[in-house]
C-alpha positions in Angstrom: -129.6 16.5 -90.1 -130.7 12.7 -91.4 -128.6 12.1 -94.3 -128.6 9.2 -97.6 -125.3 7.6 -98.4 -123.5 4.5 -99.2 -120.7 3.1 -98.5 -119.0 0.2 -100.4 -116.5 -2.3 -99.4 -114.9 -4.9 -102.5 -113.5 -8.3 -101.4 -112.4 -9.9 -104.8 -115.8 -11.0 -105.9 -117.9 -10.1 -102.9 -119.0 -6.5 -102.4 -120.5 -5.2 -99.7 -123.1 -1.4 -99.9 -123.8 -0.4 -96.7 -126.9 2.1 -97.2 -127.1 4.7 -94.8 -130.0 7.4 -93.8 -133.1 8.2 -95.2 -134.2 6.9 -98.9 -137.4 8.0 -99.4 -139.0 10.4 -101.7 -137.5 13.6 -100.4 -133.8 12.6 -100.6 -133.4 10.0 -102.7 -132.9 12.2 -105.6 -129.2 12.6 -104.0 -128.0 9.3 -104.3 -130.2 7.7 -107.1 -127.4 8.0 -110.0 -124.3 7.1 -107.7 -125.8 4.0 -106.4 -127.1 3.1 -110.1 -123.7 3.1 -111.2 -122.3 1.0 -108.6 -124.3 -1.7 -110.1 -121.0 -4.6 -110.3 -120.7 -6.9 -113.1 -120.5 -10.7 -111.9 -120.3 -10.3 -108.3 -121.9 -11.0 -105.3 -124.0 -8.2 -103.7 -124.6 -7.6 -99.9 -126.9 -4.1 -99.3 -126.8 -3.8 -95.9 -130.0 -1.9 -94.7 -129.3 -2.3 -90.9 -128.5 1.7 -90.8 -131.2 2.9 -92.9 -133.5 5.5 -90.8 -136.0 5.7 -92.7 -137.5 3.6 -96.2 -140.2 4.0 -98.5 -141.5 3.1 -101.5 -139.1 5.4 -103.4 -136.2 3.8 -101.8 -137.6 0.4 -101.6 -138.0 0.7 -106.2 -134.6 2.6 -106.3 -133.3 -0.6 -104.4 -135.0 -3.2 -106.8 -134.0 -1.2 -109.8 -130.1 -2.0 -109.1 -130.8 -5.7 -107.9 -132.6 -5.8 -111.6 -129.5 -4.1 -113.2 -127.3 -6.4 -111.2 -129.1 -9.3 -112.3 -129.2 -8.0 -116.2 -125.2 -7.7 -115.6 -124.9 -11.7 -113.9 -124.3 -10.6 -110.6 -126.3 -11.8 -107.1 -128.0 -9.4 -105.2 -129.2 -10.1 -101.4 -130.6 -7.8 -99.1 -129.6 -7.9 -95.5 -131.9 -6.3 -92.8 -133.5 -7.5 -90.0 -136.1 -5.1 -90.5 -140.2 -7.3 -91.0 -141.2 -4.0 -92.5 -138.7 -3.2 -94.8 -138.2 -6.8 -96.3 -142.1 -6.9 -97.0 -141.9 -3.5 -98.6 -139.5 -4.5 -100.9 -141.0 -8.3 -101.0 -144.2 -6.8 -102.6 -142.0 -3.8 -105.0 -139.9 -6.7 -106.8 -143.0 -8.9 -107.1 -144.2 -5.9 -109.2 -141.5 -5.0 -110.7 -139.0 -8.3 -111.3 -141.7 -11.1 -111.4 -144.2 -9.1 -113.4 -144.2 -11.2 -116.8 -145.2 -8.9 -119.9 -148.5 -9.8 -121.2 -148.6 -12.0 -124.3 -150.3 -10.1 -127.3 -152.5 -13.2 -128.7 -152.0 -13.4 -133.0 -155.1 -13.2 -134.3 -155.4 -15.9 -137.1 -156.2 -14.4 -140.9 -160.2 -15.5 -140.4 -160.2 -13.3 -137.3 -158.4 -10.6 -139.2 -160.7 -11.1 -142.0 -163.8 -11.2 -140.2 -163.0 -7.9 -138.3 -162.1 -5.9 -141.3 -165.4 -7.3 -143.1 -167.6 -6.3 -139.9 -165.7 -2.7 -139.7 -166.5 -2.5 -143.6 -169.7 -3.1 -143.1 -170.3 -0.9 -139.9 -168.9 2.1 -142.6 -170.9 1.6 -145.2 -174.5 1.7 -143.1 -172.9 4.4 -141.1 -172.8 6.3 -145.0 -176.0 5.0 -145.6 -177.7 6.9 -142.8 -175.5 10.0 -143.4 -176.7 10.0 -147.7 -180.3 9.4 -146.0 -179.9 12.0 -143.9 -178.6 14.5 -146.7 -181.6 14.0 -148.7 -184.2 14.4 -145.5 -183.0 17.7 -145.0 -182.0 18.7 -148.6 -186.1 18.8 -148.5 -185.5 21.8 -146.4 -183.8 23.7 -149.1 -187.0 24.6 -150.5 -187.8 27.1 -147.6 -184.8 29.6 -148.8 -183.6 30.5 -145.8 -182.6 27.3 -145.0 -179.9 28.3 -148.3 -176.7 29.5 -147.6 -175.9 31.6 -150.7 -172.7 32.8 -149.2 -171.7 29.6 -148.3 -172.2 27.6 -151.5 -170.6 31.3 -153.2 -167.3 30.3 -151.2 -167.1 26.7 -152.1 -167.4 27.5 -155.9 -164.5 30.0 -155.5 -162.5 27.2 -153.6 -163.2 24.4 -154.8 -164.1 25.4 -158.6 -162.3 28.4 -159.9 -159.0 27.9 -157.8 -159.0 24.1 -159.0 -158.9 25.6 -162.7 -155.3 25.8 -163.0 -154.2 22.1 -162.2 -156.9 21.0 -164.0 -156.1 22.5 -167.3 -152.8 21.9 -166.7 -153.6 18.0 -166.4 -156.0 18.0 -168.7 -153.3 19.7 -171.3 -151.0 17.1 -170.5 -153.5 14.2 -171.0 -154.5 15.3 -174.4 -150.9 15.3 -175.7 -150.4 11.8 -174.5 -153.6 10.9 -175.9 -153.1 12.3 -179.3 -149.2 11.2 -179.4 -150.4 7.6 -178.7 -153.2 7.6 -180.9 -151.0 9.0 -183.7 -148.1 6.8 -183.6 -150.8 3.3 -183.8 -152.7 5.0 -186.7 -149.8 6.2 -188.5 -148.9 2.2 -189.0 -152.1 1.6 -191.5 -152.1 5.5 -193.0 -154.8 6.6 -191.2 -153.4 9.8 -189.1 -156.7 12.2 -189.8 -158.7 9.9 -187.4 -156.3 10.4 -184.7 -159.0 13.8 -184.1 -161.8 11.4 -184.2 -160.4 9.2 -181.3 -159.0 12.0 -179.3 -161.9 14.5 -179.0 -164.6 11.9 -178.3 -162.9 10.1 -175.9 -161.7 13.4 -174.1 -165.3 14.9 -174.7 -167.4 11.6 -173.5 -164.9 9.8 -171.1 -161.2 11.2 -170.1 -162.3 15.0 -169.6 -165.0 14.1 -167.0 -162.3 11.2 -165.4 -159.4 13.5 -165.1 -161.5 16.8 -163.9 -163.3 14.3 -161.0 -160.4 12.3 -159.8 -158.2 16.0 -159.5 -161.2 17.4 -158.0 -161.5 14.6 -155.3 -158.1 14.7 -154.3 -157.8 18.2 -154.2 -161.1 19.1 -152.7 -162.4 15.9 -151.1 -159.5 15.9 -149.2 -159.8 19.6 -148.2 -163.5 19.0 -147.0 -162.9 15.9 -144.6 -159.5 18.2 -143.2 -162.0 20.8 -142.9 -164.6 19.4 -141.3 -162.4 17.2 -139.2 -160.8 19.8 -137.7 -163.8 21.3 -136.5 -165.1 18.4 -134.7 -162.0 18.3 -133.7 -161.8 21.7 -131.9 -165.8 20.8 -130.6 -166.8 23.9 -133.1 -169.7 21.2 -134.7 -171.0 20.6 -130.6 -170.9 24.5 -130.3 -173.1 25.1 -133.4 -175.7 22.7 -132.1 -175.6 23.9 -128.8 -175.9 27.7 -130.6 -178.8 26.0 -132.5 -177.6 26.3 -135.9 -177.7 23.3 -138.1 -174.6 21.7 -139.2 -175.7 20.2 -142.2 -177.2 23.3 -143.7 -173.7 25.3 -142.6 -171.0 22.4 -143.6 -172.4 19.3 -146.1 -174.9 21.2 -148.5 -173.8 23.8 -149.1 -170.6 21.9 -150.1 -172.2 19.6 -152.5 -174.6 22.4 -154.4 -171.3 23.9 -154.6 -169.5 21.2 -156.5 -172.7 20.2 -158.4 -172.4 24.0 -159.7 -168.5 24.0 -160.6 -167.9 20.7 -161.6 -170.0 20.9 -165.3 -167.7 23.8 -165.8 -164.8 22.1 -164.8 -165.7 19.5 -167.0 -165.9 21.8 -169.7 -162.8 23.5 -169.8 -161.0 20.4 -169.5 -162.7 19.3 -173.0 -161.4 22.6 -174.3 -157.8 22.3 -172.7 -157.5 18.7 -173.3 -158.6 19.1 -177.1 -155.9 22.2 -177.3 -153.5 19.7 -176.3 -154.6 16.9 -179.0 -154.0 19.6 -181.5 -150.6 20.7 -180.2 -149.5 16.9 -180.1 -150.7 16.5 -184.1 -149.5 20.0 -185.2 -145.9 18.6 -183.5 -146.1 15.0 -184.6 -147.8 15.2 -188.3 -148.2 18.4 -189.0 -152.1 18.4 -189.2 -152.9 21.9 -189.1 -155.0 23.7 -186.8 -157.4 24.9 -189.1 -157.7 20.9 -190.5 -157.9 19.3 -187.2 -160.9 21.8 -186.1 -162.7 21.1 -189.8 -162.9 17.7 -188.5 -163.4 18.1 -185.3 -166.9 19.7 -186.4 -167.6 16.6 -188.1 -167.1 14.3 -185.6 -167.4 15.3 -182.1 -171.3 15.8 -182.1 -173.4 17.2 -179.1 -174.4 14.0 -177.9 -170.8 13.0 -176.9 -170.3 16.4 -175.0 -173.5 16.4 -173.4 -172.8 12.7 -172.2 -169.5 13.8 -170.4 -171.1 17.1 -168.9 -174.2 14.6 -168.0 -171.9 13.2 -165.1 -170.7 16.2 -163.6 -173.4 16.2 -161.2 -173.2 12.7 -160.3 -169.4 12.8 -159.6 -169.9 16.3 -157.7 -172.4 14.7 -155.4 -170.2 11.4 -154.5 -167.1 13.8 -153.9 -168.9 16.4 -151.6 -170.6 13.8 -149.9 -167.8 11.3 -149.0 -165.5 13.9 -148.1 -168.0 15.3 -145.8 -168.8 12.1 -144.4 -164.9 10.9 -143.3 -164.9 14.4 -142.3 -167.4 13.8 -139.8 -166.4 10.5 -138.6 -163.3 12.1 -137.4 -162.5 11.0 -133.5 -161.1 12.9 -130.4 -157.5 13.5 -131.5 -155.4 14.4 -134.6 -154.0 11.2 -136.0 -157.5 10.8 -137.1 -157.7 13.4 -139.2 -154.8 12.3 -141.4 -156.4 9.0 -141.4 -159.7 9.8 -142.6 -157.9 12.5 -145.1 -156.8 9.5 -146.8 -159.4 6.9 -146.7 -161.8 10.6 -148.2 -159.1 10.5 -151.1 -159.1 7.1 -152.1 -162.9 6.0 -151.2 -164.0 9.0 -153.9 -161.8 8.4 -156.5 -162.7 4.6 -156.4 -166.5 5.5 -156.2 -166.1 8.1 -159.0 -164.3 5.5 -161.4 -167.3 3.0 -160.3 -169.8 5.6 -161.0 -168.1 6.1 -164.5 -168.1 2.7 -165.4 -171.6 2.3 -164.6 -172.3 5.2 -167.0 -170.7 3.4 -169.8 -172.4 0.2 -169.2 -175.7 2.3 -169.2 -174.8 4.4 -172.2 -173.6 1.5 -174.3 -176.8 -0.3 -173.2 -179.1 2.2 -174.3 -177.1 2.7 -177.9 -175.7 6.3 -177.2 
């Protein structure tokens, strides 16, 4: 039976290690740990290979690793053998292990990174434009009732609409309290406390109610849409749907859009009421204005026009939230990391575009004198 062993002889700074037996893949594990532990510091080492019965690439790698570790400890290693095959094998392994230079990562310039980012943004925009085009083409098919997924629409109305009522109500109430409090502080300087009703009611009904609602729904539903569709793509459920003849747009995208178009105006209505209620509570606590006087003043200053302007933004915000959330879900690639990246990007893009859309509405309505 061929054994695998080493014999170590020390003379001052000169160390001789004699390798014995078969150094191959079947036996190398018996000697590996003890051999690497024998690496000396600041010494001259002779590795004698005359008594090796067999040496394959595994044994050669172990010998080269020993040499590599010895070099790190300021030791000098020399192989002693007359076997030309051993010499050639050790030379090949040494070139690939010791002399392989780490590839230098080329540092890209600022202009290169800027250009790359610009191209990526351009590609993403073009993909989104194509996605919107496909959505509107598929929407025409809804004139055929069999393409309308009623069950899915009601499910998303519940998950994206009804379940969002508590958080939207709490957020709107707190915003109403903050706006009323800050408005009172400023108006009190001029003795015009009563006008707090005008400022809070109109701002909440016209701007803050729709905006707060859209941002909360964007953070809650857009991320959920991206994660859900992304997980389906990752597990190849969408590919399976296509294979079975189902059209993903009718099952995944359009029901979400319709559900948000129905839900968001209702959520904005709730947000307006709760926000104004928060303003009433803050006004009562700060200056003692009774609820009756607040409501009476509310009837005088809050016109139907301001309320309808706020509500009319709901469907547009809904389309933005649903389409961007779904679009980023479909962009998920074949790895779990992309779900988190696309979900984050979905929320950021949705909130940004909601704010842009609201700004455009403000400009348009102001130009129209509304």
